[in-house]
Structure formats: C-alpha cells, structure tokens
C-alpha positions as CSV (number, residue, x, y, z in Angstrom):
1,X,-91.6,26.8,4.2
2,X,-92.5,27.6,0.6
3,X,-89.4,25.9,-0.8
4,X,-90.3,22.5,0.6
5,X,-94.1,22.6,0.5
6,X,-94.1,19.9,-2.2
7,X,-92.2,17.5,0.2
8,X,-94.8,18.1,2.9
9,X,-97.7,17.4,0.4
10,X,-96.2,14.1,-0.8
11,X,-96.4,12.8,2.7
12,X,-100.2,12.8,2.5
13,X,-100.5,11.5,-1.1
14,X,-101.1,7.8,-0.1
15,X,-104.0,8.4,2.4
16,X,-105.4,11.2,0.2
17,X,-105.2,9.0,-2.9
18,X,-106.9,6.1,-1.0
19,X,-109.7,8.3,0.2
20,X,-110.3,9.8,-3.3
21,X,-110.4,6.3,-4.8
22,X,-112.8,5.1,-2.1
23,X,-115.1,8.1,-2.7
24,X,-115.0,7.4,-6.5
25,X,-115.8,3.7,-6.0
26,X,-118.7,4.7,-3.7
27,X,-120.0,7.2,-6.3
28,X,-119.8,4.5,-9.0
29,X,-121.8,2.1,-6.8
30,X,-119.0,-0.4,-6.4
31,X,-119.1,0.2,-2.7
32,X,-122.6,0.5,-1.4
33,X,-123.0,3.4,0.9
34,X,-125.7,1.4,2.8
35,X,-122.9,-0.7,4.1
36,X,-122.0,1.9,6.7
37,X,-119.1,0.1,8.4
38,X,-117.4,-0.8,5.1
39,X,-118.0,2.7,3.6
40,X,-116.9,4.5,6.7
41,X,-113.7,2.4,7.1
42,X,-112.9,2.8,3.4
43,X,-113.5,6.5,3.0
44,X,-112.8,8.0,6.4
45,X,-111.3,5.9,9.1
46,X,-108.2,4.4,7.4
47,X,-107.1,7.6,5.5
48,X,-107.8,9.7,8.6
49,X,-105.7,7.3,10.8
50,X,-102.9,7.4,8.3
51,X,-102.9,11.2,8.1
52,X,-102.9,11.4,11.9
53,X,-100.0,9.0,12.1
54,X,-98.0,11.1,9.6
55,X,-98.7,14.2,11.5
56,X,-97.5,12.6,14.7
57,X,-94.3,11.4,13.0
58,X,-93.6,14.9,11.7
59,X,-94.4,16.5,15.1
60,X,-92.1,14.1,17.0
61,X,-89.2,14.6,14.5
62,X,-89.5,18.4,14.7
63,X,-89.6,18.3,18.5
64,X,-86.7,15.9,18.7
65,X,-84.6,18.3,16.5
66,X,-85.7,21.3,18.5
67,X,-84.7,19.6,21.7
68,X,-81.3,19.0,20.1
69,X,-80.9,22.7,19.2
70,X,-82.1,22.6,15.5
71,X,-84.9,24.9,14.5
72,X,-86.8,23.8,11.3
73,X,-88.7,26.5,9.5
74,X,-91.0,23.9,8.0
75,X,-91.7,20.2,8.3
76,X,-91.1,19.9,4.6
77,X,-87.4,20.4,5.3
78,X,-87.4,16.9,6.7
79,X,-88.3,15.4,3.3
80,X,-85.7,17.5,1.6
81,X,-83.0,16.5,4.2
82,X,-83.8,12.9,3.7
83,X,-82.7,13.1,0.0
84,X,-79.4,14.8,0.8
85,X,-76.4,12.9,-0.6
86,X,-73.8,15.8,-0.6
87,X,-73.0,18.5,1.9
88,X,-70.8,21.6,1.6
89,X,-69.4,23.0,4.9
90,X,-68.4,26.6,4.9
91,X,-64.9,26.5,6.5
92,X,-64.7,30.1,7.5
93,X,-66.7,30.9,10.7
94,X,-68.7,27.7,10.4
95,X,-66.2,24.8,10.7
96,X,-64.0,27.3,12.6
97,X,-65.1,29.5,15.5
98,X,-64.9,32.8,13.7
99,X,-62.8,34.2,16.6
100,X,-59.1,34.6,15.9
101,X,-56.6,33.9,18.6
102,X,-53.0,33.0,19.2
103,X,-52.6,29.3,18.4
104,X,-48.9,28.8,18.9
105,X,-45.9,30.7,20.2
106,X,-42.4,29.4,19.5
107,X,-39.2,31.2,20.2
108,X,-36.1,30.5,18.2
109,X,-34.3,29.2,21.3
110,X,-37.2,26.8,21.9
111,X,-37.0,25.0,18.6
112,X,-36.6,21.3,19.3
113,X,-37.1,21.7,23.0
114,X,-39.9,20.1,25.0
115,X,-42.9,22.3,26.0
116,X,-41.9,22.6,29.7
117,X,-38.4,23.7,28.9
118,X,-39.6,26.2,26.3
119,X,-42.3,27.9,28.4
120,X,-40.2,30.8,29.7
121,X,-38.7,31.6,26.3
122,X,-42.1,31.5,24.6
123,X,-43.6,33.8,27.2
124,X,-40.8,36.3,26.7
125,X,-41.4,36.2,22.9
126,X,-45.1,36.7,23.3
127,X,-44.6,39.8,25.6
128,X,-42.1,41.2,23.1
129,X,-44.6,40.6,20.2
130,X,-47.5,42.1,22.1
131,X,-45.6,45.2,22.8
132,X,-44.3,45.6,19.2
133,X,-47.9,45.0,17.9
134,X,-49.1,48.1,19.6
135,X,-47.2,50.1,17.0
136,X,-46.7,47.8,14.1
137,X,-49.9,45.7,13.7
138,X,-53.6,46.2,12.9
139,X,-56.2,46.2,15.6
140,X,-57.2,42.6,15.2
141,X,-53.7,41.4,15.6
142,X,-53.1,43.7,18.6
143,X,-56.2,42.4,20.2
144,X,-55.2,38.7,19.7
145,X,-51.7,39.2,21.1
146,X,-53.0,41.4,24.0
147,X,-55.6,38.7,24.9
148,X,-52.9,35.9,24.7
149,X,-50.5,37.9,27.0
150,X,-53.4,38.5,29.4
151,X,-52.7,42.1,30.1
152,X,-51.6,45.3,28.4
153,X,-48.0,44.8,27.2
154,X,-45.3,46.8,29.0
155,X,-43.6,49.1,26.4
156,X,-40.4,49.0,28.5
157,X,-39.5,45.6,27.0
158,X,-38.8,47.4,23.7
159,X,-36.5,50.0,25.2
160,X,-33.1,49.9,23.6
161,X,-34.1,47.2,21.1
162,X,-35.0,47.3,17.5
163,X,-38.0,44.8,17.2
164,X,-39.7,43.9,14.0
165,X,-43.0,42.0,13.7
166,X,-44.2,40.8,10.3
167,X,-44.5,38.1,7.7
168,X,-41.7,36.1,6.1
169,X,-41.4,38.5,3.1
170,X,-40.8,41.4,5.5
171,X,-38.1,39.5,7.4
172,X,-36.3,38.5,4.2
173,X,-36.5,42.0,2.9
174,X,-34.8,43.1,6.2
175,X,-32.0,40.5,5.7
176,X,-33.1,38.4,8.6
177,X,-32.8,34.6,8.3
178,X,-35.8,32.8,9.8
179,X,-36.9,29.3,10.6
180,X,-40.0,28.8,8.4
181,X,-43.2,27.9,10.3
182,X,-45.1,24.8,9.2
183,X,-48.4,25.6,10.9
184,X,-51.4,26.9,9.0
185,X,-52.7,30.3,9.9
186,X,-51.3,33.9,10.0
187,X,-47.6,33.6,10.8
188,X,-46.0,36.6,12.6
189,X,-42.2,36.4,12.7
190,X,-40.4,38.4,15.4
191,X,-36.8,39.7,15.2
192,X,-34.9,41.6,17.9
193,X,-31.8,43.7,17.0
194,X,-31.5,42.0,13.6
195,X,-31.7,38.4,14.9
196,X,-34.6,36.0,14.4
197,X,-36.4,35.6,17.8
198,X,-39.3,33.2,16.8
199,X,-42.8,33.2,15.4
200,X,-46.4,33.4,16.6
201,X,-49.3,31.7,14.8
202,X,-52.7,33.5,14.8
203,X,-55.7,31.7,13.4
204,X,-59.3,30.8,13.7
205,X,-59.6,27.6,15.8
206,X,-61.6,24.7,14.4
207,X,-64.8,24.1,16.4
208,X,-64.4,21.4,19.0
209,X,-67.2,19.3,17.6
210,X,-66.2,19.6,13.9
211,X,-64.7,16.1,13.7
212,X,-67.8,14.5,15.2
213,X,-70.0,16.6,12.9
214,X,-68.2,15.1,9.9
215,X,-68.7,11.6,11.3
216,X,-72.4,12.4,11.9
217,X,-72.8,13.3,8.3
218,X,-71.1,10.1,7.2
219,X,-73.4,8.0,9.5
220,X,-76.4,9.8,8.1
221,X,-75.6,8.4,4.6
222,X,-74.0,11.6,3.1
223,X,-71.7,10.4,0.4
224,X,-69.9,13.6,-0.6
225,X,-68.6,16.2,1.9
226,X,-66.8,19.3,0.6
227,X,-65.3,22.4,2.3
228,X,-66.0,25.9,0.9
229,X,-62.7,27.7,1.5
230,X,-62.2,31.4,1.1
231,X,-59.2,33.3,2.5
232,X,-58.2,30.4,4.8
233,X,-57.4,28.0,1.9
234,X,-54.5,26.4,3.7
235,X,-56.4,25.7,6.9
236,X,-59.3,24.2,4.9
237,X,-57.0,21.9,3.0
238,X,-55.3,20.8,6.2
239,X,-58.7,20.0,7.8
240,X,-60.1,18.2,4.7
241,X,-57.0,16.0,4.6
242,X,-57.1,15.2,8.3
243,X,-60.8,14.3,8.2
244,X,-60.8,12.5,4.8
245,X,-63.2,14.9,3.1
246,X,-63.8,14.6,-0.6
247,X,-63.0,18.0,-1.9
248,X,-62.1,21.6,-1.1
249,X,-64.0,24.2,-3.1
250,X,-62.1,27.5,-3.6
251,X,-63.8,30.9,-3.9
252,X,-62.5,34.4,-3.8
253,X,-63.0,36.9,-1.0
254,X,-66.3,38.0,-2.5
255,X,-69.5,35.9,-2.8
256,X,-70.0,36.5,-6.5
257,X,-68.9,33.1,-7.8
258,X,-70.2,30.9,-4.9
259,X,-73.3,29.9,-6.8
260,X,-71.3,28.8,-9.8
261,X,-68.9,26.8,-7.6
262,X,-71.7,25.0,-5.8
263,X,-73.6,24.4,-9.1
264,X,-70.5,22.7,-10.6
265,X,-70.0,20.6,-7.4
266,X,-73.6,19.5,-7.3
267,X,-73.4,18.4,-10.9
268,X,-70.3,16.3,-10.1
269,X,-71.7,14.6,-7.0
270,X,-75.3,14.2,-8.1
271,X,-78.3,13.9,-5.8
272,X,-79.6,16.2,-3.2
273,X,-77.3,18.9,-1.7
274,X,-77.1,20.8,1.5
275,X,-75.1,23.9,2.4
276,X,-74.0,24.8,5.9
277,X,-72.8,28.3,6.6
278,X,-73.1,31.1,9.1
279,X,-72.2,34.0,6.8
280,X,-74.2,36.1,4.4
281,X,-72.9,34.0,1.5
282,X,-75.7,31.6,2.4
283,X,-78.2,33.9,0.6
284,X,-76.3,33.4,-2.7
285,X,-75.1,29.8,-2.3
286,X,-78.3,28.5,-0.8
287,X,-80.1,28.8,-4.1
288,X,-78.0,25.8,-5.4
289,X,-78.8,23.6,-2.4
290,X,-81.9,21.6,-1.5
291,X,-81.5,22.3,2.2
292,X,-79.6,25.2,3.8
293,X,-78.3,25.3,7.4
294,X,-77.3,28.4,9.3
295,X,-75.4,28.7,12.6
296,X,-77.6,30.4,15.2
297,X,-76.7,33.8,16.6
298,X,-75.0,32.1,19.6
299,X,-72.8,30.2,17.1
300,X,-71.8,33.3,15.3
301,X,-74.4,33.3,12.5
302,X,-75.4,36.5,10.8
303,X,-79.0,37.7,10.8
304,X,-79.2,37.4,7.1
305,X,-78.0,33.8,7.2
306,X,-80.4,32.9,9.9
307,X,-83.3,34.5,8.0
308,X,-82.5,32.8,4.7
309,X,-81.8,29.2,6.0
310,X,-84.2,26.3,6.0
311,X,-82.9,25.1,9.3
312,X,-81.0,27.0,12.1
313,X,-78.4,25.3,14.4
314,X,-79.4,27.5,17.3
315,X,-76.5,26.6,19.6
316,X,-74.0,26.7,16.8
317,X,-73.4,22.9,17.0
318,X,-72.3,21.6,13.6
319,X,-73.5,18.1,14.6
320,X,-77.1,19.3,14.1
321,X,-76.8,19.1,10.3
322,X,-76.1,15.4,10.3
323,X,-78.7,14.8,13.0
324,X,-81.3,16.6,10.8
325,X,-80.4,14.5,7.7
326,X,-80.6,11.3,9.8
327,X,-83.9,12.3,11.4
328,X,-85.4,13.3,8.0
329,X,-84.5,9.9,6.5
330,X,-86.0,8.1,9.5
331,X,-89.2,10.1,9.4
332,X,-89.7,9.7,5.7
333,X,-89.1,6.0,6.0
334,X,-91.8,5.7,8.7
335,X,-94.2,7.8,6.6
336,X,-93.7,5.6,3.6
337,X,-94.6,2.6,5.7
338,X,-97.7,4.3,7.0
339,X,-98.7,5.2,3.4
340,X,-98.1,1.6,2.3
341,X,-100.2,0.2,5.2
342,X,-102.9,2.6,4.4
343,X,-103.1,1.4,0.7
344,X,-103.0,-2.2,1.7
345,X,-105.7,-1.7,4.3
346,X,-108.0,0.1,1.8
347,X,-107.5,-2.7,-0.7
348,X,-108.3,-5.3,2.0
349,X,-111.5,-3.6,3.0
350,X,-112.5,-3.4,-0.7
351,X,-111.9,-7.1,-1.1
352,X,-113.9,-7.9,2.0
353,X,-116.7,-5.8,0.7
354,X,-116.8,-7.7,-2.6
355,X,-116.9,-11.1,-0.8
356,X,-119.7,-9.8,1.4
357,X,-117.9,-9.9,4.8
358,X,-118.7,-6.2,5.4
C-alpha cells in the first residue's frame, strides 16, 4: 500500500482543491456565508459528492478484480497500473506451469510416420526409457518418465540389453549416431545395444491461457512485452517468436543481475513498467517496476513472491495482469471525469453567486 499511496491521494486532489478554494473564498468574503445554499453547495456538497463518487469507482474496480481472481493490496495500485506501458513476464514457472512432464516421445522407427502408426513403437521406447531412468537419471527425470508411463517400469525390459539414456553429447561420445531433435526442452536420447532408439522431450508446459494473456495485455494498451528467460532460454525464445513479443531478457541462474536487466529494459521502453513472476526473484526485480504481480499459491507462487507483490493472481491465471491494467485505466479515466465535473460545478456555483442567483 505504501508504494502507491501517492496514486491514491491524487484521486482526491480535484475535490479537495475545490473545497479548499471555496473555504478560502468564504474566508475572504467573496462568498457570503449568510448565503447558506450557495456556501454549502460550494464548500461541502459538490466536493463530498465527488469524493464519494471516487470511492465508489475504486470500490467497484477492486471488487471486479477480486471476483476475477486478482487481489490488490491497495487501491493505489489501480493508478499505477493505469500508467503501465511495458510488461515483463517471467517465463519460468509463470508463463509455464512450473511442473515438468514428458512433452513428446518419438522412437527412431516412428520418424516420418503418422501418430496412430507410431503409437506402439513410442510406447515401447517410453517403457524402455522409464526403466533405464531408474538407474541412470536424477529423481526429477525419473518422476517425469514414471508419471508418463503411468506405473512403475518393469526392469525386465532391460534384461539382456545395453540401454543408454542421456543427452546428445553422451550419445556421440559413445559412438552412437542420432537423429537430432528439433523440439525445445530437455532432450533425452535413448540407445539400445549400440543403436539409436529414439528420443524423449521433457519440459515445462506453457500455461493454457498464456496466449490469451499476451492478447489481454495488448488490448489493455501495453506497448512493450518482454520475457525474462533463465535456464529455459530456448523455450522462452520460441514462445516469444510465436506470440510476437518484443524482446527476451536473459539472466543467469541466480537473481543477482535481474534488477540491472530490468532497469536497462525500462530505460529502453520508457513509461511505466510491470513485472509478473511467481518466484522469489520478484523481491529483487520488483524494485524496478511500478507494479508487481505474483502468481497465487494455487498457481505455483512462492510465499515470498506473494508477500512482496502489489497484486496477486490468486488462481494463477496470467490474464489477470492485463485485466488489472485495463481496469486501472478505466477507473482512472472515470475518476478524472469526476474531478473535472467537480471543478466545473464549483466554478458554476461561484459564478451564480456573483450574479446573485444564489
């Protein structure tokens, strides 16, 4: 709330300024306090009505976002969101689900064949890889393959065979010719008895609503959208190219240089900036953004990210960021109209007082 208090206060400047001017005019004798209707309308009724109208607008916007799964920690965030012209989306665990799984299985004999004809060969490759992973892979890879196979792999499939499971460098080092995979993600090549058997792609799937979320940001008037890529650089670049995003920002595995990267990006794009992440890097990178969004705990967000963010996408729906920016722009536009009406009404009452109507 403290970060955006100034945005909240500016909402009330027009009615507050009108009321202060009216009180000053009354104190100077320009407006006679004996003219109760004129003095009351000038000093109390119009500013009070404007302030009440602003409060209602803010309340309705906050409630509308809450109903859509977005929790704002302060109404001032709406004002900050209205000025956002650039958004950085954290690719890892934000644009993606944060839950690695098997994305593709392709046996060597299935290359060039249609899906229905390759199903049996692919299933055999997956079973072979799942069994080999129990001895040759880390726990995360074992869990992914075990989950894809649907049950504990039968070690009997390895009996009498020399099965290798690893990356392209490992296969080349063993003198095994492979068919290079074109997919993005962690590629596990499989060989059996010195012959290439196929490959399996493990990766973090992109969230189902990610494409719509990008469109929501564009519709909300965001001019620059960038992806913050860490270890999944290839996946981030593929997503950015597919969605027509403006830039991919590269950072190392640590969070030490995120602030510098975001600061340089903000300088290039100009205007207000927002950062959307579900990881602890939000605490560091958020200092370079006007508004920070965190995925809620249901969406994979960390406790630290939720605590440090200005707005929380409680259900983990990325579309909430664009919705917040659009709602902020709409609310601020309405509030400005209320402030303008308030000033015009005050001036009208003052003129009517001078001509003796009130």
